[in-house]
NUDREN-347052 format. One record per residue: x, y, z of N, C-alpha, C, O in turn. Coordinates in steps of 0.05 Angstrom, whole numbers, plus 5000, padded with zeros to 4 digits. Layout:
<recs>
XYZXYZXYZXYZ;...
</recs>
This chain:
<recs>
546671306271543871356267541771246288540071376302;542370956285541470836306541671016333540071186341;543470946341545771016364543771296379542671316401;544071496351542471716362539271696365538371876380;537571526355534671566356534971386381533671496400;536171156390536471106412536671296444535771226466;537971516437539671666457536471806461535071786482;536071906443533072136442531271856452530471866476;530971756446528571576466529671546489527871576505;531471496500532671396522531571796546530371826567;532671946530531772236535528972346550528172466570;528172216519524872316528523472116545521272166555;524671936548523471666573524071866595522471976609;527371906595527272056633525772286633524472306653;525472476617524072806614521572676623520772766645;519972476613517072396621516872276642514672276654;518972156653518671986687520272216699521172156721;520772406693522172596710519972766712520172856735;517272906698515773036698513572906718512872966740;512872716701509772466722512072486755510572536773;514372466763514972466792515072796807514972866831;515272946780515673196795511873296805511173416825;510473206785507373216793506373046812504273076825;508172856814506572736841507572826869506372796890;509872926867511073026886509473346895509773426918;508173476881506973716879504073616892502873726910;503373426879500273346890500573246920499073286939;503273066918502473006949503473186977503073127000;505173486964505473646985504873896982505574076998;503173936957501974186956499774266976498174086983;499474486985498274587011496374807002497274996990;493874787009490974916988491275247011491375287036;491275376988491275636999489175777009487075657004;488976047024487176147030484576327013485176506997;482576277015480776396993481276656995482276747016;480676866970481477126976477877276977477577526977;475577106980473777216989472277047027473076907046;470777147021469877147054467776877063465476857071;470076667056468276397070469176217091471376157099;466676137099466875957126467075697120466075627099;468475477137468475197134466175097144465075217163;465074867134462674747141463574507147464574347132;462974487178463774247188462774057179460374077174;464173787173464673517161463673617132461573507124;464673767117464273827093466973907076468874027086;466873837053470573937035469774237028471574397022;466874317028466674537018465774777038465374697061;465375017033466075307049462675407043461475327022;461675537057459575697062459775967054461376087069;458476167028459376347014456876497023454876397033;457176697019454376897032454477167014455877347022;453077196990452877486976450077636996448177547009;451477986988449878057020446378127007445878176983;445078117020441478077011441278327002440278356980;442478567019440778797013443079007003445279007015;442779116989444779286964442779536953440679536940;444379696964442579976958439980006943440580156925;437479936940435379986925435179716908434179756886;435679546913435679316904434479086923435379066946;432678906914431678666923432678456921433878456899;432778186936434778006925433177696934431877636954;433777576917432477296924435576966922436176916898;436576846938438276686940437576496920435376386918;439776466903439176266883440275946885442575946877;439675726890440675476898442575386878442475496857;443975236881446775096871445075006844442974896850;445375046811444474936794445974676790448274666797;444574476779445774236765447574216759448774026768;448974366741452274376734453874396753456174316751;453074506775455574456803454674196818456174076833;451974126813452573936830453173656822454573486832;451773656805452573396782455173326768456073106760;456273606767458873616740461373746754463573666746;461373946775463674006777465173856801464173686816;467473936801468573626829466973776848465974006848;467073536869465373556895465973766915464273876930;469073846915470474006936469774346920471174536927;468374386908466974616888464974756911463374626924;465475046914463775156936462175406923463575576912;459875436925458475616908457075716926456575606947;455576106912454176206915452976346904453976556898;450076296897448876476878446276696897445376656920;445576946875443977146884442977256868444377426857;440077226859438777436837438577706849436677706864;440278016846438478186844436178386825436178436801;434678466842433078586817432778936827432679016851;432779066807433479346813429879476817428079306820;429279706816426579856822425779936796423580066795;427279896772426379896749426379596734425979596709;426679406745425679196733428578976724428478726721;430879136722432779056716433878836730434278906754;434378576726435578306745437878256733438278236708;440078216756442778166755443877916768444877946790;443977646756445177506769448077436780449977416764;448577376812451077406814452677146828452377126852;453876996820454976736829458076796834459676956823;458376546860461276556862462276276865461476176886;463876126851464675936843467975876857469975976846;467975726879470875736891472475476891471475296904;474275436881474975186874475975106907475775246927;477074796905478574696923480674566921482474726921;481574336919483974246916483774186881485674236866;480874076872481574056842480374306827478174416827;482474346816483174626806480874656779479974866772;480374416769477674436754475274496764473374396752;474774616779471974766787471474946768469274956756;473975146760472975406738473575306716475075106713;472575436698472775416670472175686657470875876667;473575666629473875836614470575966609468675816606;470576256610468076346595467076266567464876186559;469076286554469176346528467975996518466975986495;467975806529466175546528464375496540462975306533;463475646564459875626571458575776569456175736571;459575996564457776176549455676106510453276136505;458076016492456975896476455775626477454575516458;456275546501455575236506452875296510451275116504;451675596521448775576529446975786507444775896508;449375776485447075956459447776236454447076426439;449476176472450476596473453176676457455276626469;453276766436455576896420455777146428453977306432;459277186432461177396446461677536429463477466414;460077826425460778026403462478186409463678266390;463378296440465078476445467178416469465678416489;469078386476470578366502472478596501474078646483;471978756532473978856540474578866573473478706588;476379056582477678996613476879266618477379416599;475779356640475779606652475779596684475379396698;476279796692475879766715474479916729473980146722;473179776760470679876774472079966800473479826815;471080306804472080326832470180206858467680206859;472080096880470880066897471980126920474280066925;469580326944470180386964470780286993469580097003;473180437007472080217034474080287051474280527050;476280157074477880177085479680167066481780247077;480180107037482580227021481280246994480080066983;481680496984479880496962481680366941484080376945;480380206914482180086901481280086871480480316868;480879926844480279926825480979636819483179526817;478179516818478279286806478179176777476279266764;479079086771479679036739477578706737477878486749;475278826713473678606705473678516682474478686666;473078286669472778276643469478306640467878186654;468878496617466678666609466378446583468378396569;463678326578462778146556460078346553458578436571;460078366512457678386513456578156499458078096480;454177966502453977826487451077776481449377856497;450077626453447877646447446877356443448477166444;443577306436442777136438439977166421439177396418;438376956410435676986403434076746409435076516411;430876806412429576576408427776656399427576886391;425876446398423276466381420276366393419776146401;418676566393416876506405413976296396413276336373;412576136409411276046397410076116369410175986348;409176316375407376486343410176496318409876586295;412776386329414576366300415676616304417076676284;415876806322416877086321420277036330420576896350;422677146318425077066333425577346336425277536320;426677326371427777606375430877546391431777386407;431577746379434677716390434877946418433278126420;436477916432437277956458440177986463442077846455;440178236481443778246491444078186524442378226541;446178116526446678036550449378146565451478176552;449178196590452578356597454078086619453277926636;455678126611457277826627459978016639461778126627;459577986669462178136680463477996699462077966719;466077886701467277746715470277726720471877816704;471077586744473577636752475177456768473777286779;477177436771478577226785479377306813480777506814;478877196838480677216859481177066881479576956895;483877076884485176916903486777056924486877306925;488176876946489276996971490977176958492777106943;490077506967491677696961492377776928494277936926;490877676900490777686876488377736869486477616880;487977916847485677876830486577946805488478086804;485077836776485777946748483077836739481477666748;482978026713480777966708481077796678479477776660;484277686683484477496659485377216662487377166675;483776986649484076706649487576596658488376486678;488776676635490876606633493376686654495176546662;492877006659494277086684493376906709494676926730;491876786709490676676740492476426741493676366762;492576226709493076086707495976066713496975866725;497576316705500576296707501376356734503576266742;499576516753499476546778499876326793501776286807;497576136788497275866802498975616797498975436813;500575626773502975496772505875556776507975426773;505175816784507776036794508375966822510575906831;506275986836505775996869505775616868506875556889;505275416856505175146869507875076867509074956885;509175156838512175096836514075276861515575136875;514075386862515175606885515475526908517575426917;512875566924512675406953510175216956509375196979;508875076937507974856947504974876948503374686951;504175136946502075306959499675336933499575526918;497575086931495875116900494375356914493775346938;493875576899492475846902488775726903487775556888;487675826920485175826925483676016903483776256910;482375986878482276116866479076176862477575976860;477976386862474276376867474176546833475976706826;472276496820470776646799468276716804466476556809;468076986802465777216814464877266786466677266770;462577296778460877406755458877496756457977416777;457177646746455477926744453877896715454877946693;451177806721450477686685448077806676446377736692;446877966658444678076657443578146632444878276616;440678056627438978036594438178346603437678476623;438578406573437978726567437178796530438278706511;435278966531435078906500437479066481438879256489;437478956460440079086448439879466449437979616451;442379506445442979866452441779876477440080056480;442279736494441779756526443679726549443679746574;446279656522447979476536448979786556447679796577;450679976553451280106568450180196602451180196625;447180256585445880326609445680146627445880216651;445279886622445879636642447879546658447879426680;449479616644452979626655452679846673452579756696;452380076673451680286696450580106713451979996730;448980066711447779926738448679746753448579756777;449979506736451979276744454579386759455679246777;455479596752457879746762457379836793458979796811;454679966796454280066818453579866841453879886865;452279616817451679426836454679336858455579396880;455579176834458479136845460579266865461779156884;460779476856462379686871461579706898463579676913;459279736912457379586939458079306947459179266968;457579136935457378866935459478706942459278506957;462278806928465078736929465478746955465978526964;465478896969466778937004465378747019466478637039;463578697013461378517029463278177035463478047055;464178127010464177777011467377836991467577626978;469377996985471977996981473278146987472978386985;475878006998478078177017479678396995479478426971;480678487008482378746995484478586976485078356981;485378706959487278586938489878466950490978256947;490378726966493678676981494178487003492578306997;495178417022494678277040494578347066495178177084;493778657073491878787090489178757087487678827069;488578597119485878527121483978627144481578557145;
</recs>
């Protein structure tokens, strides 16, 4: 019995050492893949410049600076772009792109971020948005209906709804599923030594309860026209 326990211990140590060695080798030999969005290298910086289109349909827009969470919390090689779009009826839609570098922790699950900001996730679906261009295709996006509540100075409690639409895109690949993204990332890293450079694209808007679908229709139009301006085709042909 003692011999068996010793053998199990030695095998476990060997597996741990082998895994550590493999991870060390991967870190030393991995290559960072190309982004699936249109980004330009910034001289003297590990970050890249990303631009969301200023003029889209009848929306006006304002460039949004990097929030404190990006500057102070995310890895230093994280690239960011943000723009606030306003429709003629006053609806505001906030769009952001977070592009990872060699540190894959730039991208976090929305399941953690939204509740941390006070939002409850009420409904999750995946839908396709038709995107027109040189090659028409269907863009799969996660469409989440979320809710929150706030209290006015006079003590009145008000409930609000929100639409959070997002997806992930890398060189030649796109998905609305974070687990799929992680699987592809690990697969390519092991097979080719290339660390896929994923971007997390999101569109967010607040609306009154009951106006979720009407809000999504406006978001869908904005996304369909905006995406070809900053994102490459999902296939390799560009």
